[in-house]
VOKEVEX-679085 format. One record per residue: residue number from 1; residue in three letters; z, x, y of N, C-alpha, C in turn. Coordinates in nm, 4 decimals. Layout:
<nodes>
[node NUM; ALA; [Z; X; Y]; [Z; X; Y]; [Z; X; Y]]
...
</nodes>
This chain:
<nodes>
[node 1; UNK; [-2.5022; 4.9804; -9.7328]; [-2.4984; 5.0027; -9.5890]; [-2.3848; 4.9241; -9.5245]]
[node 2; UNK; [-2.3377; 4.8188; -9.5860]; [-2.2299; 4.7381; -9.5320]; [-2.1007; 4.8163; -9.5191]]
[node 3; UNK; [-2.0703; 4.9013; -9.6167]; [-1.9461; 4.9771; -9.6136]; [-1.9481; 5.0804; -9.4997]]
[node 4; UNK; [-2.0588; 5.1448; -9.4762]; [-2.0710; 5.2427; -9.3671]; [-2.0569; 5.1723; -9.2332]]
[node 5; UNK; [-2.1163; 5.0563; -9.2209]; [-2.1071; 4.9809; -9.0961]; [-1.9613; 4.9406; -9.0694]]
[node 6; UNK; [-1.8880; 4.9034; -9.1735]; [-1.7462; 4.8699; -9.1583]; [-1.6660; 4.9911; -9.1115]]
[node 7; UNK; [-1.6951; 5.1083; -9.1646]; [-1.6272; 5.2300; -9.1211]; [-1.6535; 5.2569; -8.9732]]
[node 8; UNK; [-1.7777; 5.2433; -8.9317]; [-1.8137; 5.2661; -8.7909]; [-1.7414; 5.1655; -8.7020]]
[node 9; UNK; [-1.7434; 5.0374; -8.7438]; [-1.6767; 4.9336; -8.6655]; [-1.5265; 4.9601; -8.6565]]
[node 10; UNK; [-1.4652; 4.9944; -8.7698]; [-1.3209; 5.0248; -8.7692]; [-1.2898; 5.1481; -8.6844]]
[node 11; UNK; [-1.3761; 5.2488; -8.6895]; [-1.3564; 5.3697; -8.6079]; [-1.3642; 5.3396; -8.4599]]
[node 12; UNK; [-1.4615; 5.2598; -8.4203]; [-1.4764; 5.2233; -8.2791]; [-1.3579; 5.1385; -8.2336]]
[node 13; UNK; [-1.3152; 5.0444; -8.3181]; [-1.2003; 4.9605; -8.2852]; [-1.0746; 5.0457; -8.2686]]
[node 14; UNK; [-1.0552; 5.1393; -8.3587]; [-0.9394; 5.2296; -8.3510]; [-0.9454; 5.3145; -8.2234]]
[node 15; UNK; [-1.0628; 5.3680; -8.1915]; [-1.0794; 5.4496; -8.0719]; [-1.0520; 5.3691; -7.9457]]
[node 16; UNK; [-1.1039; 5.2467; -7.9391]; [-1.0800; 5.1628; -7.8214]; [-0.9326; 5.1248; -7.8102]]
[node 17; UNK; [-0.8672; 5.1007; -7.9228]; [-0.7251; 5.0681; -7.9205]; [-0.6417; 5.1836; -7.8682]]
[node 18; UNK; [-0.6707; 5.3044; -7.9142]; [-0.5975; 5.4221; -7.8669]; [-0.6260; 5.4491; -7.7199]]
[node 19; UNK; [-0.7503; 5.4274; -7.6775]; [-0.7862; 5.4450; -7.5364]; [-0.7096; 5.3457; -7.4503]]
[node 20; UNK; [-0.6991; 5.2211; -7.4978]; [-0.6242; 5.1187; -7.4246]; [-0.4765; 5.1571; -7.4137]]
[node 21; UNK; [-0.4161; 5.2072; -7.5215]; [-0.2760; 5.2492; -7.5180]; [-0.2550; 5.3654; -7.4211]]
[node 22; UNK; [-0.3466; 5.4608; -7.4227]; [-0.3349; 5.5763; -7.3329]; [-0.3484; 5.5331; -7.1875]]
[node 23; UNK; [-0.4447; 5.4451; -7.1592]; [-0.4641; 5.3976; -7.0217]; [-0.3419; 5.3189; -6.9746]]
[node 24; UNK; [-0.2858; 5.2362; -7.0617]; [-0.1668; 5.1590; -7.0240]; [-0.0499; 5.2530; -6.9931]]
[node 25; UNK; [-0.0342; 5.3569; -7.0727]; [0.0728; 5.4536; -7.0470]; [0.0540; 5.5253; -6.9148]]
[node 26; UNK; [-0.0694; 5.5659; -6.8853]; [-0.0963; 5.6361; -6.7595]; [-0.0757; 5.5449; -6.6397]]
[node 27; UNK; [-0.1212; 5.4211; -6.6485]; [-0.1041; 5.3269; -6.5375]; [0.0443; 5.2978; -6.5171]]
[node 28; UNK; [0.1174; 5.2788; -6.6269]; [0.2608; 5.2538; -6.6163]; [0.3345; 5.3693; -6.5528]]
[node 29; UNK; [0.3014; 5.4914; -6.5934]; [0.3658; 5.6084; -6.5337]; [0.3274; 5.6231; -6.3867]]
[node 30; UNK; [0.2033; 5.5934; -6.3553]; [0.1596; 5.6009; -6.2157]; [0.2334; 5.5020; -6.1279]]
[node 31; UNK; [0.2477; 5.3787; -6.1757]; [0.3201; 5.2776; -6.0980]; [0.4687; 5.3123; -6.0866]]
[node 32; UNK; [0.5268; 5.3638; -6.1941]; [0.6678; 5.4041; -6.1892]; [0.6876; 5.5178; -6.0900]]
[node 33; UNK; [0.5971; 5.6130; -6.0904]; [0.6073; 5.7256; -5.9983]; [0.5915; 5.6790; -5.8538]]
[node 34; UNK; [0.4974; 5.5873; -5.8299]; [0.4781; 5.5359; -5.6941]; [0.6029; 5.4624; -5.6459]]
[node 35; UNK; [0.6590; 5.3778; -5.7310]; [0.7802; 5.3043; -5.6931]; [0.8978; 5.3964; -5.6715]]
[node 36; UNK; [0.9117; 5.4941; -5.7591]; [1.0216; 5.5899; -5.7485]; [1.0081; 5.6729; -5.6220]]
[node 37; UNK; [0.8864; 5.7138; -5.5898]; [0.8636; 5.7917; -5.4691]; [0.8934; 5.7089; -5.3450]]
[node 38; UNK; [0.8543; 5.5818; -5.3478]; [0.8813; 5.4947; -5.2338]; [1.0312; 5.4786; -5.2126]]
[node 39; UNK; [1.1046; 5.4544; -5.3196]; [1.2501; 5.4402; -5.3082]; [1.3121; 5.5701; -5.2596]]
[node 40; UNK; [1.2675; 5.6814; -5.3146]; [1.3261; 5.8099; -5.2784]; [1.3031; 5.8421; -5.1316]]
[node 41; UNK; [1.1807; 5.8272; -5.0835]; [1.1505; 5.8683; -4.9467]; [1.1963; 5.7675; -4.8426]]
[node 42; UNK; [1.2163; 5.6423; -4.8810]; [1.2612; 5.5427; -4.7834]; [1.4116; 5.5206; -4.7848]]
[node 43; UNK; [1.4791; 5.5516; -4.8945]; [1.6216; 5.5218; -4.9030]; [1.7069; 5.6472; -4.9210]]
[node 44; UNK; [1.6718; 5.7306; -5.0149]; [1.7585; 5.8434; -5.0493]; [1.7401; 5.9606; -4.9537]]
[node 45; UNK; [1.6169; 5.9979; -4.9271]; [1.5913; 6.1178; -4.8475]; [1.6449; 6.1101; -4.7047]]
[node 46; UNK; [1.6303; 5.9975; -4.6332]; [1.6875; 5.9941; -4.4967]; [1.8396; 6.0159; -4.4953]]
[node 47; UNK; [1.9098; 5.9609; -4.5918]; [2.0552; 5.9808; -4.5960]; [2.0898; 6.1247; -4.6304]]
[node 48; UNK; [2.0102; 6.1843; -4.7169]; [2.0324; 6.3241; -4.7515]; [2.0078; 6.4146; -4.6306]]
[node 49; UNK; [1.9054; 6.3828; -4.5520]; [1.8782; 6.4600; -4.4299]; [1.9907; 6.4429; -4.3278]]
[node 50; UNK; [2.0447; 6.3214; -4.3153]; [2.1570; 6.2993; -4.2244]; [2.2771; 6.3833; -4.2653]]
[node 51; UNK; [2.3007; 6.3911; -4.3954]; [2.4135; 6.4698; -4.4458]; [2.3970; 6.6172; -4.4096]]
[node 52; UNK; [2.2761; 6.6689; -4.4258]; [2.2513; 6.8100; -4.3942]; [2.2576; 6.8326; -4.2438]]
[node 53; UNK; [2.2067; 6.7387; -4.1652]; [2.2025; 6.7570; -4.0207]; [2.3416; 6.7593; -3.9572]]
[node 54; UNK; [2.4404; 6.6970; -4.0197]; [2.5745; 6.7027; -3.9617]; [2.6335; 6.8437; -3.9699]]
[node 55; UNK; [2.5840; 6.9253; -4.0614]; [2.6299; 7.0642; -4.0698]; [2.5459; 7.1562; -3.9810]]
[node 56; UNK; [2.4196; 7.1221; -3.9625]; [2.3298; 7.2049; -3.8820]; [2.3449; 7.1731; -3.7341]]
[node 57; UNK; [2.3984; 7.0569; -3.7030]; [2.4104; 7.0140; -3.5639]; [2.4966; 7.1052; -3.4779]]
[node 58; UNK; [2.5807; 7.1863; -3.5367]; [2.6679; 7.2758; -3.4611]; [2.6008; 7.4027; -3.4120]]
[node 59; UNK; [2.4790; 7.4289; -3.4502]; [2.4092; 7.5506; -3.4069]; [2.3628; 7.5367; -3.2630]]
[node 60; UNK; [2.3572; 7.6476; -3.1911]; [2.3114; 7.6435; -3.0526]; [2.1596; 7.6321; -3.0455]]
[node 61; UNK; [2.1072; 7.6113; -2.9275]; [1.9655; 7.5860; -2.9077]; [1.8748; 7.7005; -2.9497]]
[node 62; UNK; [1.9149; 7.8234; -2.9193]; [1.8334; 7.9394; -2.9542]; [1.8201; 7.9537; -3.1056]]
[node 63; UNK; [1.9305; 7.9343; -3.1745]; [1.9277; 7.9459; -3.3198]; [1.8429; 7.8349; -3.3815]]
[node 64; UNK; [1.8513; 7.7137; -3.3275]; [1.7690; 7.6029; -3.3777]; [1.6206; 7.6312; -3.3547]]
[node 65; UNK; [1.5864; 7.6882; -3.2384]; [1.4475; 7.7232; -3.2111]; [1.3982; 7.8307; -3.3075]]
[node 66; UNK; [1.4828; 7.9288; -3.3346]; [1.4467; 8.0365; -3.4267]; [1.4236; 7.9815; -3.5673]]
[node 67; UNK; [1.5129; 7.8956; -3.6157]; [1.4962; 7.8349; -3.7482]; [1.3719; 7.7454; -3.7529]]
[node 68; UNK; [1.3450; 7.6759; -3.6425]; [1.2247; 7.5930; -3.6354]; [1.0991; 7.6793; -3.6396]]
[node 69; UNK; [1.1018; 7.7920; -3.5697]; [0.9880; 7.8841; -3.5694]; [0.9612; 7.9387; -3.7096]]
[node 70; UNK; [1.0672; 7.9679; -3.7845]; [1.0525; 8.0204; -3.9196]; [1.0086; 7.9129; -4.0202]]
[node 71; UNK; [1.0183; 7.7869; -3.9811]; [0.9792; 7.6789; -4.0704]; [1.0855; 7.6439; -4.1727]]
[node 72; UNK; [1.2100; 7.6737; -4.1386]; [1.3196; 7.6461; -4.2315]; [1.3347; 7.4952; -4.2535]]
[node 73; UNK; [1.3124; 7.4166; -4.1504]; [1.3237; 7.2710; -4.1635]; [1.2231; 7.2144; -4.2626]]
[node 74; UNK; [1.1012; 7.2638; -4.2554]; [0.9973; 7.2179; -4.3483]; [1.0299; 7.2620; -4.4901]]
[node 75; UNK; [1.0767; 7.3848; -4.5040]; [1.1119; 7.4349; -4.6368]; [1.2259; 7.3546; -4.6974]]
[node 76; UNK; [1.3299; 7.3290; -4.6172]; [1.4416; 7.2501; -4.6690]; [1.3992; 7.1068; -4.6991]]
[node 77; UNK; [1.3113; 7.0520; -4.6179]; [1.2620; 6.9173; -4.6434]; [1.1877; 6.9101; -4.7763]]
[node 78; UNK; [1.1061; 7.0111; -4.8035]; [1.0337; 7.0145; -4.9307]; [1.1304; 7.0291; -5.0484]]
[node 79; UNK; [1.2290; 7.1151; -5.0329]; [1.3258; 7.1364; -5.1405]; [1.4089; 7.0108; -5.1643]]
[node 80; UNK; [1.4583; 6.9498; -5.0558]; [1.5382; 6.8288; -5.0704]; [1.4557; 6.7136; -5.1273]]
[node 81; UNK; [1.3288; 6.7052; -5.0889]; [1.2421; 6.6005; -5.1442]; [1.2253; 6.6180; -5.2939]]
[node 82; UNK; [1.1994; 6.7398; -5.3360]; [1.1815; 6.7662; -5.4790]; [1.3091; 6.7374; -5.5569]]
[node 83; UNK; [1.4230; 6.7785; -5.5026]; [1.5500; 6.7523; -5.5702]; [1.5821; 6.6033; -5.5752]]
[node 84; UNK; [1.5522; 6.5329; -5.4655]; [1.5801; 6.3890; -5.4631]; [1.4931; 6.3145; -5.5638]]
[node 85; UNK; [1.3659; 6.3509; -5.5723]; [1.2777; 6.2858; -5.6692]; [1.3222; 6.3174; -5.8108]]
[node 86; UNK; [1.3590; 6.4402; -5.8365]; [1.4044; 6.4793; -5.9710]; [1.5329; 6.4057; -6.0095]]
[node 87; UNK; [1.6266; 6.3961; -5.9142]; [1.7500; 6.3250; -5.9417]; [1.7226; 6.1765; -5.9650]]
[node 88; UNK; [1.6402; 6.1171; -5.8808]; [1.6091; 5.9753; -5.8957]; [1.5341; 5.9502; -6.0260]]
[node 89; UNK; [1.4483; 6.0428; -6.0666]; [1.3743; 6.0270; -6.1917]; [1.4718; 6.0207; -6.3093]]
[node 90; UNK; [1.5760; 6.1050; -6.3060]; [1.6746; 6.1046; -6.4140]; [1.7600; 5.9787; -6.4114]]
[node 91; UNK; [1.7886; 5.9278; -6.2915]; [1.8766; 5.8129; -6.2791]; [1.8023; 5.6818; -6.3035]]
[node 92; UNK; [1.6862; 5.6643; -6.2416]; [1.6180; 5.5357; -6.2463]; [1.5305; 5.5164; -6.3687]]
[node 93; UNK; [1.4680; 5.6216; -6.4163]; [1.3778; 5.6094; -6.5306]; [1.4557; 5.6507; -6.6552]]
[node 94; UNK; [1.5004; 5.5521; -6.7292]; [1.5755; 5.5793; -6.8513]; [1.5389; 5.4736; -6.9544]]
[node 95; UNK; [1.5559; 5.5050; -7.0796]; [1.5271; 5.4061; -7.1832]; [1.6161; 5.2832; -7.1684]]
[node 96; UNK; [1.5643; 5.1703; -7.2123]; [1.6380; 5.0447; -7.2002]; [1.7697; 5.0498; -7.2761]]
[node 97; UNK; [1.7717; 5.1179; -7.3889]; [1.8947; 5.1268; -7.4679]; [2.0064; 5.1955; -7.3883]]
[node 98; UNK; [1.9717; 5.2993; -7.3133]; [2.0724; 5.3683; -7.2316]; [2.1177; 5.2802; -7.1178]]
[node 99; UNK; [2.0250; 5.2060; -7.0558]; [2.0600; 5.1171; -6.9460]; [2.1523; 5.0055; -6.9939]]
[node 100; UNK; [2.1282; 4.9549; -7.1140]; [2.2146; 4.8507; -7.1695]; [2.3555; 4.9016; -7.1938]]
[node 101; UNK; [2.3696; 5.0294; -7.2285]; [2.5019; 5.0858; -7.2520]; [2.5820; 5.0977; -7.1226]]
[node 102; UNK; [2.5120; 5.1115; -7.0100]; [2.5806; 5.1260; -6.8816]; [2.6410; 4.9951; -6.8359]]
[node 103; UNK; [2.5914; 4.8837; -6.8847]; [2.6417; 4.7533; -6.8429]; [2.5635; 4.6984; -6.7254]]
[node 104; UNK; [2.6009; 4.5793; -6.6845]; [2.5260; 4.5121; -6.5784]; [2.5674; 4.5564; -6.4407]]
[node 105; UNK; [2.6801; 4.6217; -6.4275]; [2.7240; 4.6706; -6.2982]; [2.7966; 4.5679; -6.2144]]
[node 106; UNK; [2.8219; 4.4491; -6.2689]; [2.8922; 4.3466; -6.1912]; [3.0296; 4.3208; -6.2455]]
</nodes>
């Protein structure tokens, strides 16, 4: 009976170890996503909106009202948000080996 008990103990230990690794990965990804989203929406997205608004600013009032009625601003905001997050994900989240190749930046 000792050998069976060892198998059960080893199986439970292995299962708990894998569960711990999976939970750590999920928590790490969640925190990275939260930080990335915060940086994107507080730093990158406002500048991107300013860039777009300098081209849209030349439209007259009627045209701006029409585009607002159609919800073009909300649609573009959603598209720009998704693109900004995707771009930031590629830039900020990278393996350490790739970051080391880029240098310290100073």
